[in-house]
N, C-alpha and C positions, 0 to 999 in steps of 0.2 A: 576473430570477429567474423560473423556471418550476417547476411542481410536476408530479410524475408519480405517479399512484396505482398501487401495486403490492400484491400480496397481503401483508397484515400491516403495511404501512407506507406513508408518503408520502415520495417522494424529491424533494428540492429541488436544482435545478441551475441553472447560469448559463452563458451562451454569449456569447463576445466575439470580435471579430476576423473575418477572412475568409480563405479558402483551404482547404486540406485539413483535415479534422477531426482534432483531437488531443485525446484524453481524458486527463485527469490524475487518477490514482486515489491518494488518500491512504492512509496506513497507521495501524494501531493506533487510539488514541483521537483521531487528528487528523481535522479536517474540511477543507473547501475552502480555508480561510484560510491553510493552510501554503503554498499556491501564490501568495499575494498578490504577492510580489516578482517571480516569474518569469512569471506569467500575461500581463502586458502586453507583455513582451518577445517571447513566443511568438506573441501575437496579431498581431504585425506581419505575419506571413505564414501564419498558421494560424487556423482557426476553433477556438478553445480552449473546451473543455467541462470545467467543474469541478463537483463535486457533494459533498454531505454524505452519506456512506453511512448506511444505515438504522440507527436507534438513536442517531445522533449529531447534535447541534445542530439544524439546521432540518429534519431528516428523522425525525420521530417514529414510534415503533412504535405499532401498534394492538393492544394486548394483549401477551402474552408472546412472546419470540423462539421460533422453531421449533427442532427438534432438530439441524439441520445448518446451522450459522451460515455457514460458508464457502460452501456451495452457495447459500444465500439471497443472500449478497452478490454472488456470481458471476451469479446469475439477474437480479439488479437491474441489473448492467452490461449484460446482454443486452437487457433491456427498455429501458434508456436508449439504447443504440446503435440499437435498432429505431426510436426516435424521431428520433435525430440523424444516423443514417447510419453506414456503415463508417468506421473510424477507425484512426489510429495511436494508441498508448497509452504513456504514461509512468506506471508503477506503482511506488510507493514502499513499501518495507518490507512490512508486512502486506498492503498493497494488491497487492503482487506475488504473494502467496499467493492472493488472490482471482482474479487473472488467470491463474495456473497452472491453477486449476480451470476457469475460464471457457474458455480456449482449447481444452481437450480436448473440450468439448461444443458450443461455438459458434465454431469457427475462422473461419467466414465473416464474423463481425462485425468482424474486425480485419485490419490489414495487418502492421505491425511493432509488437511489444510489447517495450518496454524495461523489464526487471525490475530495479529498482534496489535492491540489497542485500536480496534475499528471505530472511527468517529461517527457512529450512527446517531444523528442529532436528536431522534425521538427520545433518547435516553439521557440527554444533557441535563445536568442539574439546573434547578431554577436560577435564572439570572446569568448563567454561564454564557449565553449568546446575546447578551444585552449590549455588546460593544458595537463599534461602527460596522456598517454594511460594507465589507471590504471589496467585494466584486463591483458594487456601485461606485465606491471610491476609485477603483481602477478605471472604470468606464469614464468617469468625469475628470480624473486628474492624472491618470497614468500609473505606471509601475512603481515609481519612487514613493509617493504617498501611501499607496496600498501596501507596499513592502514594509514601510515604517509601522503602519497600523497592525499588520500581521505579526511583526516581531513583538510589538507591545502586547498583543493578545497572548502571545506565548510567554510573556514575562521578560522579554529581552528589550529593555528600553534604557538608553537610546539604541536604535538599530545599528548593527554593524554596516560597513560599506557594502553596497550591492555589487557583487562581481558582475562586470559587463557580460561575461560569458554566460551567466545564469539569467540575464534579463529576459531572454526569450522564453525560458522555462517558466518564469513567474508570470509572464504575460499570458501564456497558455493556461497556467494554473488559475490565475485570478479571473480570466475571461471565460473559462470553460469548465475545468475540473472542479474548482472550489464550489461554484454554485450547484453543479450536478451532484457533488458529494453531499452538500448540505440538504438537498431535496430528496436524497435517496431514502426509500422506505423498504425495508426487508420483507420478503415474502416468508413469514415465519412458518407457516404450514409446510411450504415446499422445502424450507431449510431443515425442518425437523424430519422430513421424509427422505431427504437426499441419501443416496448410498455412500457418499463421501463421508469420511470421518472428520467432523469439524471440532477444532479445539480453539477456544477463545482464551487468549493470553493477555496478561497485563503486567506492567512493570512493578517490581518490588519497591521502587523509589518514586513512583509517580502517583501514589494515592492522593486523591483530591483534585488531580488535574483532569481536564475535560475528557480526553480520550481514555484514560483509565476508568473513569466513571461510566462512560458509554459502553466500554467493554464489559464491565460488570453487569450493566443492564441487559445487554444482548445475551450474555451467558445465562442469566436468570430466565429470560424469555424462551431460550432454547432448551431449558432444563438441563444445562451442563454446568459442571463445576469449573470455575475459571482456573487457569494454570498461571502461576506466578513465575516470571522470568527475571533474571538479574537486570539491574539498572532501571532506567526510566523509559520514556517514549523512544529514545534512540539507544537502548541498551546494547544492541548488536554493534554499534559503533564504539561506545564508551567502554564496554566490558565484553569484548568479542570472545575471549576464551571461555568465560563462565557462561555466556549466552549460548555458545555453540554446544557446550556440554549439556546444558539444560534442554536445548532443542533435540539433541540425540535421545535423551531420556523420554521426552514427549513423543517423538516419532516411534520409539520402541514400545510405547504404551505404559511407561513407568512414571 
């Protein structure tokens, strides 16, 4: 475990394995533990870097978040890669939004960036966002009701018990990350021109789900063929061996 002081926060990250650097970027309220199953598999031939984004788990904020949450997170990735070197990247869900912002401004940090089911809302199917305003629900009623609504939106109803250890992560997510992610608009011209190799990935088992469809929309606008990965939105957790094998293929250009 290593800590990195950044403006307004302290980032905690872990490095394991040897070989080319591979950064794993979690999404939403998730921290580095979502990669627990796949990390040792990838570390067989990569130097794997995982981290808790600012405001989540082991990476506490110092004071209030700034006005541009996505940019803050993207700048943190730049600072982290300045420490550990240029990398390939697997970015999940909202973490892919972070990387879309990052590669426009810091393309020299990365080689290949695999954007796994980026929830770019401009590509959401009609009616997909007609549910409750979850950030507003959080502001008015707190984490519990917002968490229940979020789980229902994901198709998990009734919601499981909210782990008290994760309550702070969801507070930061509902209060800052979720509205910023929902408002994010990609700079398509800059993304098409970036020197980084961008790969848009979707799950083989998530067709029809919001993030799968938004991934397909982004791939089409970037004039790229989407790459299909095992499992659904969390395929790296549910099918880590198959997911790791597919990731190696994609990183190798196959």
